[in-house]
C-alpha positions in Angstrom: 0.2 0.0 -0.1 1.1 3.6 -1.0 -0.2 7.2 -0.4 -0.4 7.2 -4.3 -3.1 4.5 -4.3 -5.2 6.3 -1.4 -4.6 9.4 -3.7 -6.1 7.9 -6.7 -9.0 6.8 -4.5 -9.2 10.2 -3.5 -9.3 11.6 -7.0 -11.9 8.8 -8.1 -14.6 9.5 -5.7 -14.3 13.3 -5.6 -12.7 13.9 -2.0 -10.9 16.5 -1.2 -7.3 16.0 0.7 -8.6 19.2 3.1 -11.6 17.1 3.9 -9.4 13.6 5.4 -7.3 16.3 6.7 -10.0 17.6 8.7 -11.7 14.3 9.5 -8.7 12.7 10.9 -6.8 15.8 12.1 -3.7 15.0 10.4 -2.1 18.3 9.4 -3.0 18.9 5.6 1.0 19.0 4.8 1.5 15.7 6.3 -1.6 14.4 4.5 0.2 15.6 1.2 3.5 14.4 1.7 1.6 10.6 2.8 -0.1 10.7 -0.8 2.6 11.7 -2.6 5.0 8.8 -1.2 7.1 11.4 0.4 6.3 10.3 3.9 5.6 6.8 5.1 2.2 6.2 6.3 2.2 5.2 10.3 -0.6 2.6 11.1 -2.4 4.9 13.5 -2.8 7.6 10.2 -3.5 4.9 7.9 -6.5 3.8 10.2 -7.9 7.1 10.6 -7.8 7.7 6.7 -9.6 4.3 6.5 -12.2 5.5 9.3 -12.7 8.9 7.2 -13.1 7.0 4.0 -15.4 4.3 5.5 -13.3 1.4 3.9 -11.9 -2.0 5.4 -8.5 -1.7 6.4 -7.0 -4.0 3.8 -9.2 -2.0 1.1 -5.8 -0.7 -0.1 -4.0 -4.0 0.1 -2.2 -4.6 -3.2 -3.8 -7.3 -5.1 -2.2 -10.1 -6.2 0.2 -9.6 -9.3 0.6 -5.4 -8.4 
């Protein structure tokens, strides 16, 4: 799982990064770094993002062959 996978999900679903930042409490600049693979996502951040997006924790897990 990479931040770019989450970023793609946000773009495909019309969800703004600022919305995710507000709902999760992750500062916008940190979230942007995560989504652009410039910083590793910590487990608690990942759980907050999945909770905000209402997706299961394994949603962004790489599929076989990826």
